[in-house]
N, C-alpha and C positions, 0 to 999 in steps of 0.2 A: 504494500500500500504506500501511497505518497508519504514521505518523511519517515517511513519505518526503518528499522535496523535489523540486524541478524537476530534470529530467534535461537536462543541457547537453552537447553534443558539443564536443570541442576545435576550435579555429579551424582551418579548412581541411579538415574532415572532414564526412562526411554519409552517409546511407543513400540509395542510388539507388532511385528509384521509376520503373519503366519504364511507358510508356503502356498496355501491354497487361495490366497487373497490377492486382489489387485487393488491398486490405489491410483489416484489421479492427482496431479499437481495443477492447481488452477492459478494462473498468473492474471493479475488484475491491474490494468494500466490506465493512466489518465491521458486523454488526447493532448498532444503538444505539437507545436511547430518546430521545436528544437530537436536536433538529431541527438540520439543517445545510444549507448551500448548496453545491451542486456547483460547483467552480471549475476543474476540470481543462481543459486545452486542449492542442492540438498546433499548433506553428508550422511551416509549410512555407516554405522559402526556395529560390529558384531560383539556379543558378549562372550566372555569365557564360559566354558561349559558349566562350572559350578558357581558362577558369579550371580549374586542376587541383584535384580533390577526392580526398582519400584515403578510400576507401570503408570504412564500418564494417560489421562482421559481429558477430553474437552467438554465442558458444559457450554451449550450454545442456547441462547435465548433469541430465537429467530423472529423478531418482531415483524419483519416484512412478511414472512410466511403466515404468521398468525393473522395479520391484517388481511392478506389475500384469501385466506380460508373462509373469512366471514364476509368479504366485500369484493368478490371476484372482479367486477367491472367498474367499480367505483373509484374515484380519485383518492389518493392518499392525502392530498391537499388541494382544496379548491383554489382557483385564482383569487388573489387578495385575501387569503386566509392565514391567520396565525393560530396554531393548534398544538395542544400538548397530548402526547400519547403515553400510556402506561401499559406495559406488558409484564406478565408474571409467568414464572415456571417453577417447578419444584425440583430440587436436587435429589437424585435417587440413591445417593451413596455418600458416606462421609468423605469429605474433600479437604485436602491440604492445598490451598491455592497458592500459586507463585507468580502467575502472570494474568493480566486482564486487559481487554481492549474493546473499544466500541468501534462500530463502523456506521457511517452515514455519509450523505452527499452534501450538497451546497445549501440546503434549506434548514438544516439543523443549526440551532443556536447554542444549546447547552444540554447536558444530560447528567443523570445521576443514577447510580445503582446501589442497592443495599439488599441484605438478606435478613429475614426474620426467622429465627430458629423455632423449633417446636415448643421451646420454653418461653417464647415471646421476647427473646433478646434480639436487639437490632445490631447487625454487623455492617458498618459502612464498607462499601466495596470500591467504588470509583466515582469521582465527580469531576466534570469538566465544565467550567463556567463559561468559556467562550470557545465553541467548537470551531476548528480550523480544518477544512477538508485536506489541505496540503500537509498536515502534521498528524497523520494517523499513525500512532506508535503503540507498541505493546508496553504496558506499564508493569515492570518487574518489581516484585516485592523484595524487601530486604530480609524477609523472614516468611515462613509458611503461615498462611492465615487459615485457621481451621473453620470450616463451614460444615455443620452437622447434617447428616442425612435428614430428609424431609423439611429442610429449610426452604422457605419460599423466597425466590429472588424477584425483586421489584426493580424495574428499569423504566425510567421516565425521561422524555426529551421534549423540548419545545422546538417547533418548526415554524418558519416564517416564509410564506410564499407571497410577500408583498414587495413593492418597489423600495421599501425602506431597508430591505435586506440587500446589502451591498454585494453579497456573494451570489445573489439570484442570477442564474445564467440566462434567464429569459425575461426580457422586458419588452413590451408589456407582459404582465404575468399571464399564465394559462394554467389550467388544471394540471396537476402533477400526479403521476401514478407510482406505485411501488414496483420498482424493477431495478435491474443492474445498470441501466442507462444512467449516466452521470447527470443528465438533465431531469431525471426522475429522482426518486428518493429511496433510501434503504434505512433500516434501523435494526442493528444487530448488536449483541453483547456476548462476549466470550470469556470464559475462565478456564485456564489450564491448571 
């Protein structure tokens, strides 16, 4: 993503790739008039036979998909609309989080994510006061953050599809849909 850096897993962790599985690497680029050289790569490492590896999973709150499942042909944002969305999902296993990141396009203004445990404790996760499409980075924790099984993750963001939004790619404004197109909008939150 724009502004992102290399993703590194903590020592002693990894994603298990089983011999009967296939995987896909999806590259996501921003249109530009500047020439650039693609330098992305993936490093595969094998573990020693008796080496213990703590397996990494990703929790994904797919706000775009949740919106589309209920609103198939409706706009995500109407022209000249400012709107807040809140999406939730439940973590199905105890988690020790070490990296988090949001993904959105040009209409997003700010976002916040937090979890509420089964005991009703609130765990702050990530807050971005001024979203910048050009600076989508993974936020690595200095320590593991425990999020218990059955915690509910809440993720909220404010979107602005008006001419007051200086990042709005389309003036005069028009209806915006949920899609991969950078002139439309997405809303995703991930925890590794």
